[in-house]
C-alpha positions in Angstrom: -3.5 -24.1 6.1 -5.4 -21.8 7.7 -8.5 -21.8 5.6 -11.2 -22.2 8.6 -14.4 -20.2 8.5 -14.8 -16.8 10.0 -17.9 -14.7 10.4 -17.5 -11.2 9.2 -19.9 -8.8 11.0 -21.1 -5.5 9.2 -23.2 -3.2 11.3 -25.0 -0.9 9.2 -26.8 2.4 9.7 -27.5 4.5 6.8 -24.3 5.8 4.4 -25.6 3.2 1.6 -22.7 4.3 -0.6 -20.2 3.4 1.9 -21.9 0.1 2.9 -21.8 -1.1 -0.9 -18.3 -0.3 -1.2 -17.4 -2.1 1.9 -19.2 -5.0 1.2 -18.1 -5.1 -2.6 -14.6 -5.0 -1.5 -15.2 -8.1 1.0 -16.6 -10.1 -1.9 -13.7 -9.2 -4.3 -10.7 -9.4 -1.8 -11.5 -12.3 0.6 -10.2 -15.7 -0.9 -10.3 -17.6 2.3 -13.6 -19.2 3.9 -16.0 -16.7 5.4 -19.7 -15.9 6.0 -21.0 -12.5 6.0 -23.6 -11.3 8.5 -24.7 -7.7 7.7 -27.1 -6.2 10.2 -29.1 -3.2 9.6 -30.1 -1.1 12.7 -33.2 0.3 11.5 -31.7 2.7 9.1 -34.2 5.5 8.3 -32.3 6.2 5.0 -34.6 4.7 2.0 -31.2 3.9 -0.1 -29.8 1.7 2.9 -33.2 -0.3 3.0 -32.8 -0.6 -0.6 -29.5 -1.8 -0.6 -30.5 -4.3 2.2 -33.3 -5.7 -0.1 -31.0 -6.1 -3.0 -28.3 -8.0 -0.8 -31.1 -10.3 0.4 -31.7 -11.4 -3.2 -28.0 -12.3 -3.9 -27.5 -15.8 -4.6 -24.8 -16.5 -2.0 -25.2 -19.0 0.9 -22.3 -17.1 2.8 -24.2 -14.0 3.1 -26.9 -13.4 6.0 -28.8 -10.0 6.0 -30.8 -9.0 9.2 -32.6 -6.0 10.1 -33.3 -4.7 13.9 -37.0 -4.0 14.4 -35.9 -0.6 16.2 -32.8 1.0 16.5 -30.4 -0.7 19.1 -27.0 1.1 18.7 -23.8 -0.1 17.7 -23.0 -2.2 20.7 -26.4 -4.1 20.5 -26.1 -4.6 16.8 -22.5 -6.1 16.9 -23.5 -8.1 19.9 -26.4 -9.7 17.9 -23.9 -10.7 15.3 -21.5 -12.2 18.0 -24.3 -14.1 19.6 -25.5 -15.7 16.5 -22.0 -16.8 15.4 -20.1 -19.8 16.7 -17.0 -18.9 15.1 -14.1 -16.4 15.2 -15.6 -13.2 14.0 -14.3 -9.9 12.5 -16.0 -6.9 13.4 -15.9 -4.5 10.2 -17.2 -1.0 10.2 -18.9 -0.1 7.0 -16.7 2.7 6.2 -13.9 0.6 5.6 -12.4 -1.1 2.3 -10.3 -4.4 2.5 -7.3 -5.1 0.5 -6.6 -8.6 -1.2 -5.8 -11.5 1.2 -6.7 -9.3 4.5 -8.4 -12.3 6.2 -5.8 -14.6 5.4 -3.3 -12.4 7.0 -5.4 -12.2 10.1 -6.1 -16.0 10.4 -2.5 -16.6 10.1 -2.1 -14.3 13.0 -4.9 -15.7 15.1 -3.4 -19.3 15.0 0.1 -18.4 15.6 -0.3 -18.2 19.3 -3.2 -19.5 21.4 -3.1 -16.6 23.7 -4.1 -14.0 21.1 -7.5 -12.8 21.4 -7.9 -9.7 19.4 -6.2 -8.7 16.3 -6.2 -5.5 14.5 -4.7 -4.6 10.9 -2.7 -1.7 9.7 -4.9 1.3 8.4 -4.6 4.8 7.3 -7.1 5.9 10.1 -6.8 3.5 13.3 -5.2 5.4 16.1 -2.6 3.0 17.6 -2.6 1.1 14.3 -2.5 4.2 11.9 0.1 3.7 9.1 2.3 5.7 8.3 1.9 8.2 11.0 1.2 6.8 14.4 -2.3 7.9 16.0 -3.0 10.3 13.0 -5.6 10.1 10.5 -3.5 9.5 7.2 -5.1 10.3 4.0 -6.5 7.5 2.2 -3.8 6.1 -0.1 -3.9 6.2 -3.8 -2.9 2.3 -3.8 -3.9 0.6 -0.8 -3.2 -2.8 -2.5 0.7 -1.7 -2.8 0.7 -1.1 1.0 -0.8 -4.4 1.6 1.5 -6.4 -0.7 4.5 -4.7 1.1 3.3 -5.5 4.7 2.5 -9.1 3.6 5.9 -9.5 2.1 7.9 -8.7 5.3 10.3 -11.4 6.0 8.5 -12.1 9.6 5.6 -11.1 11.2 5.9 -9.4 14.5 2.5 -9.4 15.8 3.2 -6.6 18.6 1.2 -6.4 21.5 -1.3 -3.6 21.8 -3.0 -2.3 25.0 -6.6 -2.7 23.1 -8.0 -3.3 19.6 -9.3 -0.7 17.3 -12.8 -1.0 16.4 -12.8 -0.4 12.4 -11.5 -3.7 12.0 -11.5 -6.0 15.0 -10.7 -9.8 14.8 -12.0 -11.7 18.0 -11.4 -15.3 18.5 -14.1 -17.5 19.7 -12.3 -18.7 22.7 -12.1 -15.2 23.8 -15.9 -14.6 23.5 -16.7 -17.9 25.0 -14.6 -16.7 28.0 -15.5 -13.1 28.5 -18.7 -12.6 26.9 -19.7 -9.9 24.5 -19.3 -6.1 24.7 -21.0 -4.6 27.7 -24.3 -3.2 26.2 -25.5 -1.9 29.9 -22.4 0.0 30.6 -21.7 1.4 27.1 -25.2 2.0 25.4 -25.1 3.1 21.9 -21.3 2.7 21.7 -18.1 4.4 22.4 -15.1 2.9 24.3 -16.8 -0.5 24.3 -13.9 -2.2 22.8 -11.4 -0.7 25.3 -13.5 -2.4 28.1 -13.5 -5.7 26.2 -10.0 -5.7 25.4 -9.1 -4.9 29.1 -11.3 -7.9 30.1 -9.4 -10.0 27.8 -6.1 -9.3 29.2 -7.4 -10.0 32.6 -8.5 -13.4 31.4 -4.8 -14.0 30.0 -5.4 -13.2 26.4 -3.4 -10.5 24.3 -4.5 -7.7 21.9 -2.2 -7.5 19.0 -1.5 -5.7 15.7 -1.4 -7.8 12.6 1.7 -6.3 10.8 1.1 -8.0 7.7 -2.6 -6.8 7.0 -3.9 -3.3 5.8 -7.5 -2.2 5.6 -8.3 1.1 4.6 -10.6 3.3 7.3 -12.4 6.0 5.2 -13.7 7.3 8.7 -17.0 8.5 7.1 -20.6 7.9 8.2 -20.8 4.6 10.0 -23.2 4.7 12.8 -23.6 8.7 12.3 -20.1 9.7 12.4 -19.2 13.0 10.7 -18.9 12.5 7.0 -15.3 13.2 5.4 -14.1 13.3 1.9 -12.5 10.2 0.4 -10.1 9.3 -2.3 -11.0 7.8 -5.2 -10.7 4.2 -4.2 -12.3 1.8 -6.5 -12.7 -2.3 -5.8 -12.1 -3.8 -9.0 -13.2 -7.5 -9.1 -10.7 -9.5 -11.1 
């Protein structure tokens, strides 16, 4: 009923092992309609360049792989993806691991109210969307799927309003992008705080930022776009 196509945009800069794990989780655990747009921001790491080459050779029409000719930073890279898209988008950090039916839950949230502009799922490490401990970097759980299934099994979704989305996994409706434009690349340069600015512009335009309390996405909090590497638990995506 809610199986419309959404473009998933993954910006990449080095950290090939995390990127591969993220993409594998999307391909394993996304059962509703999507396109995957992977944009390498001129990574100097040989392993990442090799991974992008392998991904380009994958026989899957849903996958588009782009490489910036020179480093543009996070904001420029995701703006590129949002510009070539004509659909709702999900900005997904390369240090995330999605759980089964994550996108289905986000889509259901999106169609529940036309005033919803951005959606963020629960995660172990997502500031105001952290679970179980609010505004804390919780450890990567041993069994993320059990958490996801428990949240999805809740009697009724609430979709509480939040002041801003959290950029690790940020669903943005096309109507919002058409109304307020992309991230402010001139003001925020290579990135940090751009989603806060975007979400406040959304509110000014009459949209709401909400938490999808029926979805869960692991955020390792590692090296995506140069962030300091952290240890991760043994989380393995198994295609069934």
